[in-house]
Phi, psi and omega in degrees: 000331180289351177261016179243128172262143182240132179236121178254119179283126187276358175085172181264223187288340180061043184295328182284349177256007177298145005269010182295337181250020174295323179242009184212159174281155179310312184292348176270000182291132180300147178224135171059026171091339183216345184258176169239155181300331180297335181296333183293302183291328178291321179292324174301319175296314183293320183287348173261009179079018179255113184235025174237092197238129175246131183246114183270122184232164182208307187257137176043060190267355190300312183289329177293315177302316181295316179298316183291319181295324185276340190265310193254096181236134184237152182278174184287347186269334186275340182069017183267166176196153162241112194244130174271132176241096183279153171306135183216152175273140179228177181298333183249002180205121181247011186256171174284169167301129183264356180168183186294320180287326179293328179297315178290315180307312181294345184244016178304325184284354179261347198269001171058041183288350176294337179253009182223149174245350172234150180234117179265119185247127185233161174263152184265008183227045177233150180246112180192167174230125181216139173268105183293341182298324177298317180298314187290322177303311180296323179298317183286320180298318181279358186049049183285155168262325178221141172233136179238129173291133187227143182227139174291136181226162175289163180295327180287345177272335189300326183289352176261359187232174169269129184253149187247150170245114191241135179253208181294146176060031174068013178294133180274123181264331184202155183216139181222125181273116173055062179298132186251348180247160182295326181303310182293321178297321179294319186293325182264007180293143181248133177289152177306325180294323180290322173300316179300325182289341175266007177085021184243150170261140181292304178051039178086359176271134192240347186229149169262117186251150176285140177271357185077022180244114186239136178243110181251146157296135184304321177295322177295315180299312181294328175289318183295321184285324186277336184275355185209167173253019174301141190256347190234134178292310185296316187276330191232308186294311183300307177306319179292325176293324180295313184292324190256354186264003174056047173082014179262020173256125186232158175263143172255104187288135182224126183240026176268188176289133175206128183225123174274110186269076182250352180228160180301310182301317181292325178292315184299310184290324178298323177292309183297325180298336179284354176271352183294155179307315173238090185293151177293337174240120188267114181273357188250023178272110183294330181284336182227066181291159171264120184271147176203184183290119179293126181236146183254075180253154175293159174298159179283154187228123174246128182245104173057048182260158174244100189235134180218129176057064185228131169261130183236120178285161179302155174072015182264150175229117185237124191243111167053051183233168180245128182230126179231121177048072182226153169247119181245117190277182185302139177059026181283146178236113177240115188271175192304139169085011178278151176229122186234125177230128177050067181230134171251111180247120192272352177082218185214156179272357183198156171278128185285119180295154181296321178298317179295324182294317183293325179293317181294321177295324176294337178267004177090010182263135172292162176294161176296142181101202181255128176289179181298149166061035177270136176242125179228140174219138173052061184215162172238122182253112182284175184298145172064021180284155179235116183245117179294152182304148181071006181285154183229115180237091183231346180053050182299332179282355178066036178294136180270319183217136183203139175232117181218173180289335187258327180202159178239163171224121178234116182054040177083357179266121180282138183229119173264118190286168183309125181069014177291159180230132175241126184289155181303139174086358187289140177242121179245000000 
């Protein structure tokens, strides 16, 4: 494992996750009431015995850098690190990252390949649990040059992903990034028997898709990046590797839970799914914990509440309210008489002091959290938001998309942005 370097791609502008990414990078978006998205790939690395992790960042990086710096600290004896590599200008390059492959190319001099023979490349905005040791073991046994983690998906999902054509011994024969026409989808369809031979059950799934998890021999990666100016792994580097590696590109079959959190609906549903009695992603696995920033917060307090299928972060106070299928983040304050159904509330970065609360009230701002008698359904309330008493956020008119200074609507889901304020009595 000490011969494997890990690279986590911090993502682009995250426009499909706006307004959650207006002031933060995608991997810094809060998850499950207490984590950040970046904690998932980092935890998978650490739980797999991989402790040399580089995180490549570019947009809205401050909160992500702060979280990584405060969370992942190693002693001098283990030799591990989680290191941020931000986009930088150099004497021979003054541009931004142009794509996933270009981001790695611009950081080759920082990746310490002289002490590694494999490079594991991951995305910073996916929710899954994987032991990478199995993937690395299979890569070495097959003497592969590239291994791509692959998962079976339905036909309607395949057009948004890179799809694989896999032959005997998991060798990848062909690859197509986001096939858009029926001819391509038909050509890459996998028979149920073929999926079964890879240890997967079809269950209505018809295609084998790339998870965006790549394991390269370091020499192969450096040669691929230096021999071309291609900017993207999925569109350019991977097809080129399949064509040039003479059958040494393999799939690593994975049939567990995996969610690419790239849109508001996928983020919303992935969070709410965690409240199910048996969630698809188990946060309570002691053998594979999700690591995050340790906080010394008081326990949460519920006063005469009616709560069902709710996750509640530390330091929260909920008073005489009804909650159904909700994720309530750190330091959340929900005052008397509120009703929340299908709500992701991210909480706050701090406890609002009384003096600050009085000053903000003099300025006409409600206190942080939810005021009394607030009703919210199918909504995301970002950090430090202020919802005035008596407000109703239910989108009864069924508006699909709206962008405004006080709230957004994306695919019918209402979003109150970070530090946003909703005046008392507002109806959305």
